[in-house]
N, C-alpha and C positions, 0 to 999 in steps of 0.2 A: 203185346200192344196191338191188338187187333181191333178192327172197327166195331165189331159187336160188343167187345169189352167196354169201350168208351161209351157206346150208345147205352149200354146197361147202366154204367156208372151215372151218367147224366139223368137217365130215367129215375134211378133211385134217389138222386139228389132232388129232383123235382117232386117226387112222392114224399120225401121226408119234409121238405119245406111245406107242402100242402098239409101234412099231418100237424105241423106246428102253426097252421094258419098264416103262413108266410109265402112269399113268392121267391123262387130261385131265379134271381136276375143279377148276376155278378157284374160289376163294372170293370173288374180286372181279374184276369186269370194268368198266372205266370207258369211257364213251362220251358224246358229246353226245347229245341226245335224238334218237333215230332209231327211229320206231315199228316198222319192219320188223325191225330188229335186236332190239328188245325181244321181239317175237313169237317170233323164232327162238331166242333165249336160253331162253325158257320151255320150248321143246320139246327143243332139242338139248342144252342144258347142264343143264336142270332147275334153273334158278336162280330164286331169289325176288327180284323187283325191288323196290327201295326207292325 
């Protein structure tokens, strides 16, 4: 659960969405509390954490 792993994951999700002529823009992402994931979500997905 390292920062570069999450960054890679979201990069691949963005790429796959683009290949399908879609936009990766989730309105909800569920996870157990993972500080690194929360940090990446704010940057990569521009999501507001609740």
